[in-house]
C-alpha positions in Angstrom: 15.7 -15.7 -7.7 12.5 -16.2 -9.8 12.1 -19.9 -8.9 12.8 -18.9 -5.0 10.3 -16.3 -5.3 7.6 -18.5 -6.9 7.8 -21.5 -4.3 8.1 -19.3 -1.4 5.2 -17.4 -2.7 3.3 -20.9 -3.0 4.3 -21.6 0.7 2.8 -18.2 2.1 -0.2 -18.6 -0.1 -1.3 -22.0 1.0 0.1 -22.0 4.5 -2.9 -19.9 5.0 -5.1 -23.0 5.0 -3.3 -25.1 7.5 -5.2 -25.1 10.6 -4.6 -28.2 12.7 -1.8 -28.4 15.3 -2.4 -31.9 15.9 -1.9 -33.2 12.5 0.3 -32.4 9.6 -0.7 -31.0 6.3 0.7 -32.0 2.7 0.0 -29.7 -0.3 0.9 -30.0 -4.0 1.2 -26.7 -5.8 2.0 -25.6 -9.3 3.4 -22.4 -10.2 3.8 -20.8 -13.4 5.3 -17.6 -15.0 4.3 -16.3 -18.2 6.8 -13.3 -18.9 10.3 -13.4 -19.8 11.1 -16.9 -19.9 7.8 -19.0 -19.2 8.4 -21.7 -16.7 6.3 -24.4 -14.5 7.4 -25.1 -11.1 5.8 -27.9 -8.9 6.2 -27.5 -5.2 5.3 -30.1 -2.7 5.0 -28.6 0.8 4.9 -30.4 4.2 3.8 -28.7 7.3 4.1 -29.6 10.9 3.2 -27.4 14.0 6.7 -25.8 14.3 8.4 -26.6 10.9 7.8 -26.8 7.2 9.4 -27.9 4.1 8.9 -27.1 0.4 10.5 -29.4 -2.4 10.5 -27.3 -5.7 11.3 -28.5 -9.0 11.2 -26.7 -12.4 13.5 -25.5 -15.3 16.4 -27.8 -14.4 16.4 -26.6 -10.7 15.6 -29.0 -7.8 15.5 -26.9 -4.6 14.6 -27.8 -0.9 13.4 -25.3 1.6 13.2 -26.2 5.3 12.2 -23.9 8.0 12.7 -24.9 11.6 11.1 -22.6 14.0 12.6 -24.5 16.9 16.1 -23.6 15.7 15.0 -20.3 14.2 16.6 -20.9 10.8 16.2 -22.0 7.2 18.1 -24.4 5.1 17.9 -23.9 1.3 19.3 -26.9 -0.4 20.3 -27.4 -4.0 20.0 -30.9 -5.0 21.6 -30.3 -8.4 25.1 -29.8 -6.8 24.3 -31.2 -3.4 25.0 -27.8 -1.5 23.0 -26.0 1.0 22.9 -22.6 2.8 21.9 -21.9 6.2 20.0 -18.7 6.9 19.6 -17.2 10.4 17.3 -14.4 11.5 20.4 -12.3 11.7 21.2 -13.1 8.0 17.6 -11.9 7.0 18.4 -8.6 8.8 21.7 -8.3 6.8 20.1 -9.0 3.5 17.2 -6.6 4.2 19.9 -3.9 4.9 21.7 -4.7 1.8 18.6 -4.5 -0.3 17.7 -1.1 1.1 21.1 0.2 0.4 20.9 -1.2 -3.1 17.5 0.7 -3.3 19.1 3.9 -2.1 21.9 3.7 -4.7 19.5 3.1 -7.6 17.5 6.1 -6.3 20.6 8.3 -6.2 21.4 7.1 -9.9 17.9 7.8 -11.0 18.0 11.3 -9.6 20.6 12.3 -12.1 19.0 10.9 -15.1 17.1 12.7 -17.8 13.3 13.0 -17.0 12.3 10.5 -19.9 15.0 8.0 -19.1 14.1 8.3 -15.6 10.4 7.5 -16.2 11.4 4.4 -18.5 13.6 3.1 -15.5 10.9 3.7 -13.0 8.3 1.8 -15.1 10.9 -1.1 -15.7 11.6 -1.5 -12.0 8.0 -1.3 -11.0 7.0 -4.1 -13.5 10.1 -6.4 -13.1 11.4 -5.6 -9.7 8.7 -4.2 -7.5 10.7 -4.5 -4.3 13.2 -1.9 -5.8 10.3 0.5 -6.5 9.6 3.1 -3.9 6.3 4.5 -5.8 3.5 4.4 -3.5 0.6 1.9 -4.1 -2.9 2.5 -3.9 -5.2 0.1 -1.9 -6.0 -3.2 -3.7 -9.9 -3.6 -4.1 -11.1 -7.2 -4.6 -14.7 -7.5 -6.3 -16.4 -10.7 -6.5 -17.0 -11.5 -10.2 -18.2 -15.2 -10.2 -19.4 -18.1 -8.0 -19.7 -21.9 -8.3 -16.4 -22.2 -10.4 -14.8 -25.4 -10.5 -11.0 -25.4 -9.8 -9.6 -28.8 -9.5 -11.7 -30.6 -7.0 -13.1 -27.5 -5.3 -16.1 -25.1 -5.9 -14.8 -21.6 -5.8 -15.8 -17.8 -5.9 -13.7 -15.6 -8.0 -12.7 -12.1 -7.2 -10.7 -9.6 -9.3 -8.2 -7.5 -7.6 -7.7 -3.9 -8.8 -5.2 -1.2 -8.0 -5.8 2.4 -9.4 -8.6 0.9 -11.5 -6.3 -1.6 -13.1 -6.5 -5.4 -12.6 -3.5 -6.7 -11.1 -5.0 -9.9 -9.7 -7.4 -12.8 -10.0 -8.3 -15.0 -6.8 -10.3 -18.1 -6.8 -11.2 -19.1 -3.1 -13.1 -21.9 -1.4 -14.5 -22.4 2.1 -12.2 -24.0 4.5 -14.8 -26.7 5.4 -14.7 -27.9 1.7 -10.9 -28.6 2.1 -11.5 -30.8 5.1 -9.1 -29.1 7.5 -9.8 -27.6 10.9 -9.1 -24.3 12.0 -6.6 -24.0 15.1 -3.6 -22.5 16.5 -0.9 -23.3 14.0 2.1 -21.9 15.4 4.6 -22.2 12.4 2.4 -19.7 10.7 3.3 -16.5 12.3 6.9 -17.2 13.1 7.6 -18.1 9.6 6.3 -14.7 8.5 8.2 -12.9 11.6 11.4 -14.7 10.2 11.6 -12.8 7.1 10.0 -9.4 8.1 13.5 -7.6 7.9 13.2 -8.1 4.0 11.5 -5.2 2.1 7.7 -5.6 1.6 6.7 -6.9 -1.9 10.1 -9.0 -2.2 8.4 -12.3 -2.2 4.9 -11.6 -1.3 5.3 -12.5 2.3 2.9 -9.7 3.3 0.1 -10.9 1.2 -0.7 -14.2 2.7 0.4 -16.0 5.7 -0.2 -13.7 8.7 -2.9 -11.9 10.4 -1.3 -8.5 9.3 -0.9 -9.7 5.8 -4.6 -10.7 5.5 -5.9 -7.6 7.3 -8.1 -5.5 4.9 -8.4 -8.2 2.3 -11.9 -7.9 0.8 -12.3 -11.3 -0.4 -13.6 -14.4 1.7 -12.4 -18.0 1.7 -9.2 -19.8 1.1 -7.1 -18.9 -2.1 -7.0 -22.0 -4.4 -5.7 -20.2 -7.4 -4.2 -16.6 -8.0 -3.2 -15.1 -11.3 -1.1 -11.9 -11.0 -0.8 -9.4 -14.0 1.9 -6.8 -14.9 1.1 -3.3 -15.3 0.6 -3.6 -19.1 -2.0 -6.4 -18.5 -0.1 -9.3 -19.5 -0.1 -12.3 -17.1 3.0 -12.7 -14.8 2.4 -15.5 -12.6 0.1 -18.2 -11.6 -0.2 -20.3 -8.4 -2.5 -23.1 -8.2 -3.4 -25.9 -5.4 -3.6 -29.4 -6.9 -4.0 -31.3 -3.7 -4.3 -30.6 0.1 -4.6 -33.4 2.6 -4.0 -34.1 6.3 -1.1 -36.3 6.8 1.5 -36.9 9.7 4.6 -36.1 7.9 7.9 -37.9 8.7 10.1 -36.1 11.1 13.1 -36.8 8.9 11.7 -34.5 6.2 12.7 -31.6 8.3 16.3 -32.7 9.0 19.3 -31.4 6.9 20.1 -34.4 4.6 23.5 -36.0 5.0 26.3 -35.5 2.3 25.7 -31.9 1.6 28.3 -29.0 1.2 27.7 -26.0 3.1 27.9 -22.8 0.9 29.5 -19.7 2.4 27.0 -16.7 2.8 28.4 -13.3 1.1 
């Protein structure tokens, strides 16, 4: 789940920059985790007007994620064992319901715990599994703390995001024009976010980037090139960084299900 979350977050983070409906986009993104078991994951993202693909490698895992808006489905491919899973919108709704049920069971168990044990469990779930925590979050406020900062080949502004007075995120942004992409109506953008709306907020960071709703109220300007997320204790949790972005007409075969795979049954 950790690896899936990182490369899906990368897709949502940088899908925001894609703006040309007439030409495809290619991106090279690196994600790192710092807590628990540190890891580095490289994700190559290919985007067209109604489909996208993310190839993610790290820690012995080799995954491919293909979203087809025209088919209203997702394929998750494991190259290590040559299997794939097909996920429909109905599957997303079922997964969302299961997660809600699991959260309800967890809350019921918490209610019977002694106060100290309950407080400890609440903190653990908030830090490690925020999608299971029902604690209300205050608004994230972004303050500009730097400018003219080089991040790879772009000049960026830096913003610190705080929640309840604690730093939870750092964001480095650059102007869209400096990337060389045009603004436009990129249809895959909204449909991708809509496909996963049944999942609880915060599960993969879907509501953070990638949709007009997710970006509403964000108090930073520009396109995120690099982000660093922090745990409640101040330790770095994750980093996501763009290494390359370019206009490219992607081969149509990239978005088809490869031959020779065995289909996994859904639970």
